[in-house]
C-alpha positions as CSV (number, residue, x, y, z in Angstrom):
1,M,-11.0,6.1,21.8
2,S,-13.0,8.5,23.8
3,E,-10.8,11.6,24.4
4,P,-11.2,14.6,26.6
5,E,-11.2,18.1,25.1
6,R,-7.6,19.3,24.8
7,P,-6.0,22.5,23.9
8,E,-4.3,22.8,20.5
9,R,-1.0,23.1,22.2
10,R,0.3,21.3,25.2
11,A,1.1,23.2,28.4
12,R,4.8,23.7,29.0
13,V,4.7,21.5,32.0
14,M,6.1,18.0,31.2
15,D,9.3,16.8,32.9
16,P,11.8,14.1,31.7
17,S,11.0,12.2,34.9
18,V,7.8,10.9,33.4
19,R,9.2,9.7,30.2
20,R,9.3,6.0,29.3
21,G,12.7,6.6,27.8
22,L,14.6,3.5,26.9
23,T,12.0,1.3,28.5
24,H,10.0,2.0,25.4
25,P,8.8,-1.1,23.5
26,R,11.1,-0.4,20.6
27,M,13.8,-1.9,22.8
28,S,12.9,-5.3,21.5
29,R,14.7,-4.4,18.4
30,R,17.7,-2.7,20.1
31,A,18.2,-4.8,23.1
32,M,22.0,-4.3,23.0
33,L,21.5,-0.6,24.0
34,K,22.2,0.3,27.6
35,H,19.0,1.6,29.2
36,A,17.8,2.8,32.6
37,C,14.6,4.3,33.8
38,M,15.0,7.8,35.2
39,G,13.5,9.0,38.5
40,A,12.4,12.5,39.2
41,G,15.2,14.9,39.3
42,A,17.6,12.7,37.4
43,L,17.7,15.3,34.7
44,G,16.9,18.9,35.6
45,L,14.1,20.4,33.6
46,A,16.0,23.7,33.0
47,A,19.3,22.0,32.3
48,L,18.1,19.4,29.7
49,L,14.8,20.6,28.2
50,G,15.7,24.2,28.9
51,A,12.4,25.3,27.5
52,C,10.6,27.0,30.3
53,G,12.1,30.4,29.5
54,D,12.1,29.9,25.7
55,K,9.9,32.0,23.5
56,G,8.0,30.2,20.8
57,A,9.6,30.6,17.4
58,G,6.3,31.3,15.7
59,G,7.6,29.8,12.5
60,G,9.6,31.0,9.5
61,G,13.1,32.2,9.1
62,G,16.2,30.0,9.0
63,G,16.6,27.4,6.4
64,G,15.2,26.3,3.1
65,G,12.8,28.4,1.2
66,N,11.0,30.0,4.2
67,K,10.2,33.1,2.1
68,L,7.1,34.4,3.9
69,P,6.8,36.1,7.3
70,N,7.1,33.9,10.3
71,A,3.4,33.6,11.0
72,D,2.8,32.2,7.5
73,V,4.8,29.0,8.0
74,G,2.7,26.0,7.4
75,S,-0.1,28.0,5.6
76,A,-1.3,26.9,2.2
77,A,0.6,29.9,0.7
78,W,3.8,29.0,2.5
79,W,3.6,25.4,1.3
80,A,2.9,26.5,-2.2
81,G,6.1,28.5,-2.2
82,Q,8.3,25.6,-1.0
83,P,10.4,23.8,-3.7
84,L,10.3,20.0,-4.0
85,T,14.0,19.3,-3.4
86,K,15.6,16.0,-4.2
87,Q,17.0,15.4,-0.7
88,V,15.5,14.7,2.7
89,N,17.3,14.0,6.0
90,F,15.3,11.5,8.2
91,A,16.2,10.8,11.9
92,N,14.6,7.7,13.4
93,W,15.2,5.2,16.2
94,P,17.6,2.2,15.7
95,Y,16.1,-1.0,14.2
96,Y,12.8,0.7,13.4
97,I,12.6,0.4,9.6
98,D,12.6,-2.5,7.2
99,T,16.2,-3.7,6.8
100,V,17.7,-6.4,4.5
101,H,21.5,-6.9,4.3
102,G,22.0,-3.5,5.8
103,Q,19.8,-1.7,3.3
104,H,16.3,-0.3,3.6
105,P,14.0,-1.5,0.7
106,S,11.3,1.0,1.4
107,L,13.7,3.9,1.2
108,A,15.3,2.6,-2.0
109,H,11.8,2.2,-3.5
110,F,10.9,5.8,-2.5
111,T,14.0,7.2,-4.2
112,E,13.2,5.1,-7.3
113,L,9.7,6.5,-7.4
114,T,10.4,10.1,-6.6
115,G,14.0,10.8,-7.4
116,I,14.4,12.1,-3.8
117,A,17.5,10.8,-2.0
118,V,17.1,10.0,1.7
119,T,19.8,10.4,4.2
120,Y,18.6,8.0,6.9
121,T,20.2,8.1,10.4
122,E,19.4,6.2,13.6
123,S,20.0,9.3,15.6
124,I,17.3,8.9,18.3
125,N,17.9,6.6,21.2
126,D,15.7,8.6,23.6
127,N,13.3,11.5,23.2
128,V,14.8,13.7,25.8
129,P,18.5,13.7,24.8
130,F,17.5,14.1,21.1
131,Y,15.4,17.1,21.9
132,A,18.3,18.5,23.9
133,K,20.5,18.1,20.8
134,I,18.2,19.9,18.4
135,R,16.8,22.5,20.8
136,P,19.7,25.0,20.5
137,S,19.3,25.2,16.7
138,L,15.6,25.7,17.0
139,Q,16.0,28.3,19.6
140,A,18.5,30.1,17.4
141,G,16.3,29.9,14.3
142,R,18.6,27.4,12.5
143,Y,18.2,24.2,10.6
144,T,18.6,21.2,12.9
145,G,20.1,19.0,10.2
146,F,16.9,17.0,10.0
147,D,13.9,17.4,7.9
148,L,11.9,14.6,9.4
149,V,12.1,13.2,13.0
150,V,10.2,10.5,15.0
151,M,9.1,11.5,18.5
152,T,6.8,9.7,21.0
153,N,3.4,11.2,21.8
154,N,3.7,10.6,25.5
155,S,7.1,12.2,25.9
156,P,7.9,15.7,27.1
157,P,9.8,16.7,23.9
158,L,6.9,16.3,21.5
159,G,4.8,18.4,23.8
160,Y,7.5,21.1,24.0
161,L,8.1,21.1,20.2
162,I,4.3,21.7,19.6
163,E,3.9,24.2,22.4
164,L,6.9,26.3,21.4
165,G,5.9,26.4,17.8
166,W,9.0,24.4,16.7
167,L,7.2,22.0,14.4
168,T,6.1,22.9,10.9
169,P,2.3,22.5,10.4
170,L,1.8,19.8,7.8
171,D,0.5,20.4,4.3
172,R,-2.9,18.8,4.2
173,S,-2.9,18.7,0.4
174,M,0.0,16.3,0.5
175,M,-1.6,13.8,2.9
176,T,-3.5,11.8,0.3
177,N,-2.5,8.4,1.4
178,F,-2.8,9.3,5.1
179,D,-6.4,10.6,4.6
180,K,-7.4,7.5,2.7
181,Y,-5.6,4.8,4.7
182,A,-4.7,5.9,8.2
183,G,-6.4,3.9,10.9
184,P,-8.7,5.2,13.6
185,L,-6.2,5.0,16.4
186,V,-3.8,7.5,14.7
187,K,-6.3,9.9,13.0
188,N,-7.1,13.0,14.9
189,P,-5.2,11.9,18.0
190,W,-5.6,13.5,21.4
191,W,-1.9,14.6,21.4
192,D,-2.3,16.4,18.0
193,P,-5.9,17.2,17.1
194,G,-6.5,17.1,13.4
195,N,-2.9,15.8,12.8
196,K,-1.8,19.4,12.5
197,Y,1.9,18.5,13.2
198,T,2.2,14.7,13.2
199,M,1.6,11.5,11.3
200,A,2.1,8.2,13.2
201,W,5.1,6.0,12.5
202,Q,4.3,3.0,14.7
203,S,2.3,2.4,17.9
204,G,1.9,-0.1,20.8
205,W,0.5,-0.7,24.2
206,A,1.8,-0.7,27.8
207,S,-0.2,-3.6,29.1
208,I,0.2,-6.9,31.1
209,A,1.6,-10.3,30.2
210,Y,1.8,-13.7,32.1
211,N,3.5,-17.1,31.9
212,T,0.8,-19.6,30.8
213,S,3.0,-22.5,32.1
214,A,2.9,-21.1,35.6
215,I,-0.6,-19.6,35.6
216,Q,-3.2,-22.0,34.3
217,E,-6.3,-19.8,34.6
218,P,-6.9,-17.2,31.9
219,I,-6.1,-13.6,32.9
220,D,-8.1,-10.7,31.5
221,S,-7.9,-8.0,34.1
222,V,-5.3,-5.7,35.7
223,Q,-6.6,-6.9,39.1
224,A,-4.5,-10.0,38.6
225,L,-1.4,-7.8,39.4
226,F,-2.8,-7.3,42.8
227,D,-3.8,-10.9,43.6
228,P,-2.0,-12.2,46.7
229,K,-1.7,-15.7,45.2
230,Y,1.0,-14.3,42.9
231,Q,3.0,-12.9,45.9
232,G,6.6,-12.2,45.0
233,K,6.1,-13.1,41.4
234,V,4.7,-9.9,40.0
235,G,6.7,-7.3,38.0
236,M,5.7,-3.7,37.9
237,L,7.3,-0.9,35.7
238,A,9.5,1.6,37.5
239,D,8.4,4.5,35.3
240,P,6.0,6.6,37.4
241,Q,3.7,7.4,34.6
242,E,3.2,3.7,33.6
243,L,2.9,2.7,37.3
244,G,0.3,5.4,38.0
245,S,-1.6,4.8,34.8
246,I,-2.1,1.1,35.6
247,G,-3.0,2.0,39.2
248,L,-5.8,4.2,37.8
249,L,-7.0,1.5,35.5
250,A,-7.1,-0.8,38.5
251,I,-9.5,1.5,40.3
252,G,-11.7,1.9,37.2
253,V,-10.5,5.4,36.2
254,D,-9.5,6.6,32.7
255,P,-6.0,8.1,33.3
256,A,-6.6,10.9,30.7
257,K,-9.7,12.1,32.7
258,S,-8.3,11.4,36.2
259,T,-8.2,13.9,39.1
260,Y,-5.8,14.3,42.0
261,D,-8.2,12.4,44.3
262,D,-8.1,9.5,41.8
263,W,-4.3,9.6,41.9
264,K,-4.3,9.3,45.6
265,K,-6.6,6.3,45.5
266,A,-4.5,4.6,42.8
267,A,-1.3,5.3,44.8
268,A,-2.9,3.7,47.9
269,K,-3.8,0.6,45.9
270,L,-0.3,0.3,44.5
271,K,1.3,0.9,48.0
272,A,-0.9,-1.8,49.4
273,Q,0.2,-4.1,46.6
274,K,3.8,-3.4,47.5
275,D,3.3,-3.7,51.3
276,A,1.7,-7.1,50.8
277,G,4.9,-8.4,49.1
278,I,3.1,-9.0,45.8
279,V,5.7,-7.1,43.8
280,R,9.0,-8.7,43.3
281,Q,10.6,-5.7,41.7
282,Y,9.9,-2.4,39.8
283,Y,11.6,-2.9,36.5
284,D,12.9,-0.9,33.6
285,A,13.1,-2.8,30.3
286,S,14.8,-5.7,32.1
287,Y,11.3,-7.0,33.1
288,I,11.2,-9.0,29.9
289,T,14.3,-11.0,31.1
290,A,12.7,-11.6,34.4
291,L,9.6,-12.8,32.7
292,K,11.5,-15.1,30.4
293,N,13.6,-16.7,33.1
294,G,10.7,-17.2,35.6
295,D,11.7,-14.7,38.2
296,I,8.3,-13.3,37.7
297,I,5.2,-14.9,36.1
298,L,3.0,-11.9,35.7
299,S,4.0,-8.3,34.8
300,Q,3.3,-5.0,33.3
301,C,4.7,-5.1,29.8
302,Y,5.1,-3.5,26.4
303,S,3.3,-5.2,23.6
304,G,6.3,-5.2,21.2
305,D,8.5,-7.1,23.7
306,I,6.0,-9.9,24.1
307,Y,5.4,-10.2,20.4
308,Q,9.2,-10.5,19.8
309,A,9.6,-13.0,22.6
310,N,6.8,-15.2,21.1
311,L,8.9,-15.5,17.9
312,N,11.1,-17.8,19.9
313,S,9.4,-21.1,20.6
314,K,11.0,-21.2,24.0
315,Y,8.9,-18.2,25.1
316,R,5.6,-18.8,23.5
317,N,4.2,-19.4,27.0
318,L,4.3,-15.6,27.5
319,K,0.9,-14.2,26.7
320,L,0.0,-10.6,26.1
321,V,-3.3,-9.4,27.6
322,I,-5.2,-6.3,26.6
323,P,-7.2,-6.3,29.9
324,S,-10.9,-5.5,30.2
325,E,-10.0,-2.2,31.9
326,G,-7.9,-1.1,28.9
327,A,-4.2,-0.7,28.0
328,M,-2.2,2.4,27.7
329,F,-1.6,3.3,24.0
330,W,1.5,5.1,22.8
331,T,2.5,6.3,19.3
332,D,5.8,7.4,17.7
333,N,5.1,10.3,15.3
334,M,6.8,11.6,12.2
335,C,7.1,15.4,12.3
336,I,9.0,18.2,10.5
337,P,11.1,20.5,12.7
338,L,10.9,24.1,12.0
339,Y,13.5,25.5,9.7
340,A,13.7,22.2,7.7
341,R,15.5,22.8,4.4
342,N,13.5,20.1,2.6
343,P,10.0,20.2,4.1
344,K,8.1,19.3,0.9
345,A,10.4,16.2,0.4
346,A,9.7,15.3,4.0
347,M,5.9,15.6,3.4
348,T,6.3,13.4,0.4
349,L,8.2,10.7,2.4
350,M,5.7,10.9,5.3
351,D,2.7,10.3,3.0
352,Y,4.6,7.6,1.1
353,Y,4.6,5.5,4.3
354,Y,0.8,5.4,4.3
355,D,0.7,3.5,1.1
356,P,-0.5,0.0,2.2
357,E,2.2,-1.8,0.2
358,V,5.0,0.3,1.7
359,Q,3.6,0.0,5.2
360,A,3.3,-3.8,4.9
361,V,7.0,-4.1,4.2
362,V,7.8,-1.9,7.2
363,E,5.3,-3.7,9.4
364,Y,6.7,-7.1,8.7
365,Y,10.0,-5.9,10.1
366,N,8.7,-3.8,13.0
367,N,5.7,-5.9,14.3
368,Y,4.2,-3.0,16.2
369,V,0.6,-1.6,15.8
370,C,0.3,-0.8,12.1
371,P,-1.1,2.7,11.3
372,V,-2.5,1.4,8.0
373,P,-5.1,-1.3,8.4
374,E,-5.1,-2.1,4.7
375,A,-1.5,-3.2,4.9
376,K,-2.9,-6.5,6.4
377,Q,-4.3,-7.5,3.0
378,V,-0.9,-6.8,1.4
379,L,0.8,-9.1,3.9
380,L,-1.7,-11.8,3.2
381,H,-1.7,-11.4,-0.6
382,P,1.5,-9.5,-1.7
383,T,2.1,-8.5,-5.3
384,G,4.6,-6.5,-7.2
385,W,7.3,-4.6,-5.4
386,A,5.9,-5.5,-2.0
387,A,6.0,-9.2,-2.7
388,K,9.6,-9.1,-3.7
389,A,10.6,-7.0,-0.6
390,L,8.7,-9.2,1.7
391,A,10.1,-12.4,0.2
392,E,13.7,-11.1,0.7
393,T,13.0,-10.1,4.3
394,E,11.4,-13.5,5.0
395,K,14.6,-15.3,4.3
396,S,16.0,-14.1,7.6
397,F,12.8,-14.2,9.6
398,S,11.3,-17.0,11.7
399,V,7.7,-16.1,10.8
400,S,5.8,-15.5,7.6
401,P,4.1,-12.2,6.5
402,K,0.8,-14.0,7.1
403,A,1.7,-14.4,10.8
404,T,2.3,-10.7,11.1
405,A,-1.0,-10.0,9.3
406,E,-2.9,-12.3,11.7
407,A,-1.4,-10.8,14.9
408,V,-4.0,-8.8,16.8
409,T,-1.3,-6.8,18.4
410,V,-0.3,-5.6,14.9
411,F,-3.7,-5.3,13.4
412,P,-6.1,-4.8,16.4
413,D,-9.7,-5.6,16.1
414,A,-12.5,-3.2,17.1
415,R,-12.6,-4.6,20.7
416,I,-8.9,-3.9,21.2
417,E,-9.1,-0.5,19.6
418,S,-11.9,0.3,22.1
419,L,-9.7,-0.7,25.0
420,S,-6.8,1.5,24.0
421,R,-6.4,4.3,26.6
422,P,-4.7,7.7,26.3
423,Y,-2.2,8.9,28.8
424,R,-2.7,11.8,31.2
425,T,-1.7,15.2,29.9
426,Y,-0.7,17.5,32.8
427,K,-2.2,21.0,32.9
428,S,0.5,22.5,35.1
429,Q,3.9,21.9,36.6
430,E,2.1,21.5,39.9
431,E,0.0,18.6,38.6
432,L,3.1,16.9,37.4
433,D,4.8,17.4,40.7
434,A,1.8,16.0,42.5
435,W,1.7,12.9,40.3
436,N,5.4,12.2,40.9
437,S,5.1,12.9,44.6
438,L,2.5,10.1,44.8
439,F,3.9,7.4,42.5
440,L,7.7,7.8,42.7
441,P,8.0,7.0,46.4
442,I,6.4,3.6,45.7
443,V,9.2,2.8,43.3
444,Q,12.0,4.3,45.3
445,G,11.0,3.5,48.8
């Protein structure tokens, strides 16, 4: 991916109105959850994120063995002084880790190898409310109750946590597996240069999909979304960031490098699409239902939803496309909140998940973009612990580990990697307001 130069810390400018929220692709594994896409102003910035007036913690204090002055947190000396405890508290999203009969084989294997017990909770249903939950503790210099959390790169909370100094810089000496096995899409990412604070958990794309039973000709461009011959049968996402991003791709502009003038042109194209009656509806995660039942035959989509739909033979006519203009690439990231009581155990667990055998077991369950390319070979030729764990999981799955290994949406080739586009990072609150003022009226009008 070609990335623009970015500051080490994000500006304190991102609003919950631009989040993907529960329209995030993980919904394919938690479809029972209620979800809705939020418009601008649905949650007040001051009321929920409450960060604009906060002062960065700067590190240190509060919990665990933080024995050195605040400024030293995350330094080599600080990490050397941290004990390797036998406990770690891990907060993740529901249905987002390998699970067999209510148990998590990878976590059990980790404890067997290290002696570190993991308290695993599915505490994160949305980035923003979870951030609101832990922010008071961070602001007060207290332990949040979690040593390891998973946050989305394109969500306001991760930007706030980095900008405010509320994440512990990682111990590079404990990232052996990551340095050896992490794929190019998650190494040195634009949202966290040098992986100072984060290591990817899973990734995916916001892209387009179509019904091959209704559309005979192959589609390989976002321009299909604007084609009048699909009038009334096109679905677009209601999230203003997703909508604006695909509008920019449609006019040939990289969203990450776009200008206000580009936004106006993209908004004009999207408005013309709407006025022509091409769009049936602007959807939250319910677009997948509309695509399945034929209300729409072409739509913006999330890659995980289409992969999961294809597991059912009834919906194998739904085809995911990584268009020639590119697709928006998101990543959920493991990170250690400041004041964690068990930071070294958290680092141990994070790097453990970059072992190809371990990641293969997780990936077979998750089916998102794997951060460890070498896990593909494990899925094709499993041995030892991984073979046993995969075989047990396969008993309740409709596809084989080989099918996961061969899915280009799980293990993308070089062409797809080159088409993965980063989202826009706003440089000021005024930029964010300007973006929303252009794209939200299209959805709401």
